C-alpha positions as a Markdown table, in Angstrom:
| # | Residue | x | y | z |
|---|---|---|---|---|
| 1 | Met | -13.4 | 7.2 | 16.8 |
| 2 | Lys | -12.0 | 4.1 | 15.0 |
| 3 | Tyr | -8.4 | 2.8 | 15.4 |
| 4 | Leu | -6.4 | -0.2 | 14.3 |
| 5 | Leu | -4.2 | -2.1 | 16.7 |
| 6 | Leu | -1.3 | -3.7 | 15.1 |
| 7 | Phe | 0.0 | -6.3 | 17.4 |
| 8 | Cys | 3.9 | -6.3 | 16.8 |
| 9 | Gly | 6.8 | -8.5 | 17.9 |
| 10 | Asn | 10.5 | -9.3 | 17.1 |
| 11 | Ala | 12.3 | -12.4 | 16.1 |
| 12 | Glu | 12.8 | -13.3 | 19.8 |
| 13 | Asp | 9.2 | -12.9 | 20.4 |
| 14 | Ala | 8.2 | -15.2 | 17.3 |
| 15 | Ala | 10.7 | -17.8 | 18.4 |
| 16 | Ala | 9.4 | -17.6 | 22.1 |
| 17 | Phe | 6.0 | -18.2 | 20.7 |
| 18 | Glu | 7.0 | -21.1 | 18.5 |
| 19 | Ala | 8.7 | -22.8 | 21.4 |
| 20 | Met | 5.5 | -22.9 | 23.8 |
| 21 | Thr | 4.2 | -26.2 | 24.7 |
| 22 | Pro | 0.7 | -27.0 | 24.0 |
| 23 | Asp | -0.5 | -26.3 | 27.5 |
| 24 | Glu | 1.4 | -22.7 | 27.5 |
| 25 | Leu | -0.1 | -21.8 | 24.2 |
| 26 | Arg | -3.4 | -22.7 | 25.3 |
| 27 | Ala | -3.0 | -20.6 | 28.4 |
| 28 | Arg | -1.6 | -17.6 | 26.4 |
| 29 | Tyr | -4.7 | -17.8 | 24.0 |
| 30 | Glu | -6.9 | -17.8 | 27.0 |
| 31 | Gln | -5.3 | -14.6 | 28.4 |
| 32 | Val | -5.9 | -12.9 | 25.0 |
| 33 | Gly | -9.5 | -14.3 | 24.6 |
| 34 | Ala | -10.2 | -12.7 | 28.1 |
| 35 | Trp | -8.8 | -9.3 | 26.9 |
| 36 | Phe | -10.9 | -9.6 | 23.8 |
| 37 | Ala | -14.1 | -10.7 | 26.0 |
| 38 | Glu | -13.7 | -7.9 | 28.2 |
| 39 | His | -13.5 | -5.1 | 25.4 |
| 40 | Thr | -15.8 | -7.1 | 23.1 |
| 41 | Ser | -18.5 | -4.1 | 22.8 |
| 42 | Arg | -15.5 | -1.9 | 21.4 |
| 43 | Ile | -13.9 | -4.4 | 19.1 |
| 44 | Gly | -14.8 | -5.0 | 15.5 |
| 45 | Ala | -12.8 | -7.0 | 13.0 |
| 46 | Thr | -9.8 | -9.0 | 14.2 |
| 47 | Gly | -7.3 | -11.4 | 12.9 |
| 48 | Gln | -4.0 | -13.4 | 13.4 |
| 49 | Leu | -1.6 | -13.1 | 10.6 |
| 50 | Gln | 0.6 | -15.8 | 9.2 |
| 51 | Gly | 4.5 | -15.3 | 9.5 |
| 52 | Pro | 6.3 | -12.7 | 7.6 |
| 53 | Gln | 7.8 | -15.3 | 5.3 |
| 54 | Thr | 4.3 | -15.8 | 3.8 |
| 55 | Ala | 4.1 | -12.1 | 2.8 |
| 56 | Thr | 4.3 | -10.7 | -0.8 |
| 57 | Ser | 5.1 | -7.0 | -1.4 |
| 58 | Val | 4.1 | -5.0 | -4.5 |
| 59 | Arg | 6.0 | -1.7 | -5.2 |
| 60 | Phe | 4.3 | 0.9 | -7.4 |
| 61 | Gly | 6.7 | 3.3 | -9.0 |
| 62 | Pro | 6.0 | 6.3 | -11.2 |
| 63 | Asp | 7.2 | 4.4 | -14.3 |
| 64 | Gly | 7.1 | 0.7 | -15.4 |
| 65 | Pro | 5.0 | -2.1 | -14.0 |
| 66 | Pro | 4.8 | -2.9 | -10.3 |
| 67 | Val | 7.4 | -5.0 | -8.8 |
| 68 | Val | 6.4 | -7.9 | -6.9 |
| 69 | Thr | 8.6 | -9.7 | -4.3 |
| 70 | Asp | 8.4 | -12.3 | -1.8 |
| 71 | Gly | 8.5 | -11.2 | 1.9 |
| 72 | Pro | 7.5 | -8.3 | 3.9 |
| 73 | Tyr | 8.0 | -4.9 | 3.0 |
| 74 | Leu | 9.1 | -3.7 | 6.5 |
| 75 | Glu | 12.7 | -3.3 | 6.8 |
| 76 | Gly | 12.8 | -3.5 | 10.7 |
| 77 | Lys | 13.3 | -6.1 | 13.2 |
| 78 | Glu | 9.5 | -6.2 | 14.2 |
| 79 | Gly | 6.6 | -7.5 | 12.3 |
| 80 | Ile | 2.8 | -7.3 | 12.7 |
| 81 | Gly | 1.2 | -10.7 | 14.0 |
| 82 | Gly | -2.2 | -9.7 | 14.2 |
| 83 | Tyr | -4.9 | -6.7 | 14.1 |
| 84 | Ala | -8.0 | -5.5 | 15.8 |
| 85 | Glu | -10.3 | -2.6 | 14.9 |
| 86 | Ile | -11.6 | -0.9 | 18.0 |
| 87 | Asp | -14.4 | 2.1 | 18.5 |
| 88 | Val | -13.4 | 4.2 | 21.3 |
| 89 | Ala | -14.0 | 7.8 | 22.3 |
| 90 | Asp | -10.3 | 8.8 | 21.9 |
| 91 | Leu | -6.8 | 7.7 | 22.1 |
| 92 | Asp | -6.5 | 8.3 | 25.8 |
| 93 | Glu | -9.6 | 5.7 | 26.4 |
| 94 | Arg | -7.6 | 3.0 | 24.3 |
| 95 | Cys | -4.2 | 3.8 | 26.1 |
| 96 | Gly | -5.9 | 3.2 | 29.5 |
| 97 | Trp | -6.7 | -0.4 | 28.5 |
| 98 | Arg | -4.4 | -2.8 | 30.3 |
| 99 | Gly | -2.4 | -5.1 | 27.8 |
| 100 | His | -4.0 | -7.9 | 25.6 |
| 101 | Gly | -2.5 | -11.1 | 27.1 |
| 102 | Gln | 0.8 | -10.8 | 25.4 |
| 103 | Asp | 4.0 | -9.0 | 25.7 |
| 104 | Gly | 5.5 | -6.7 | 22.9 |
| 105 | Glu | 4.2 | -3.6 | 21.3 |
| 106 | Val | 0.9 | -2.4 | 20.0 |
| 107 | Glu | 0.9 | 0.1 | 17.2 |
| 108 | Ile | -2.3 | 2.3 | 17.2 |
| 109 | Arg | -3.3 | 4.0 | 14.1 |
| 110 | Pro | -6.5 | 6.1 | 13.7 |
| 111 | Met | -8.6 | 4.8 | 10.6 |
| 112 | Leu | -9.8 | 7.2 | 8.0 |
| 113 | Thr | -13.5 | 7.6 | 8.1 |
| 114 | Gln | -14.0 | 10.2 | 5.5 |
| 115 | Arg | -12.2 | 11.5 | 2.5 |
């Protein structure tokens, strides 16, 4: 079954990331890279997103034209920093994997494979 992992964090997480020295940042990326290498046979598309300040949201209503606004559509304290598509037998298999080299939360969503 395919799932999409959404790597989430809050403003404090983002500030801590921005405050890392080049050596700390390199070490963090090595941890993340090692996690991805360990699970490479099950991981498809991946990516790191630019900050929420770069987002554009489009809302479609029943009447009138779409409304385009700058900024993320999420009205919460957390944002999505990256994603990875995985292919595992079931959710229990994914939940058994140890972290991905970073603190924070991972939202896991099943992907539609048929309609």
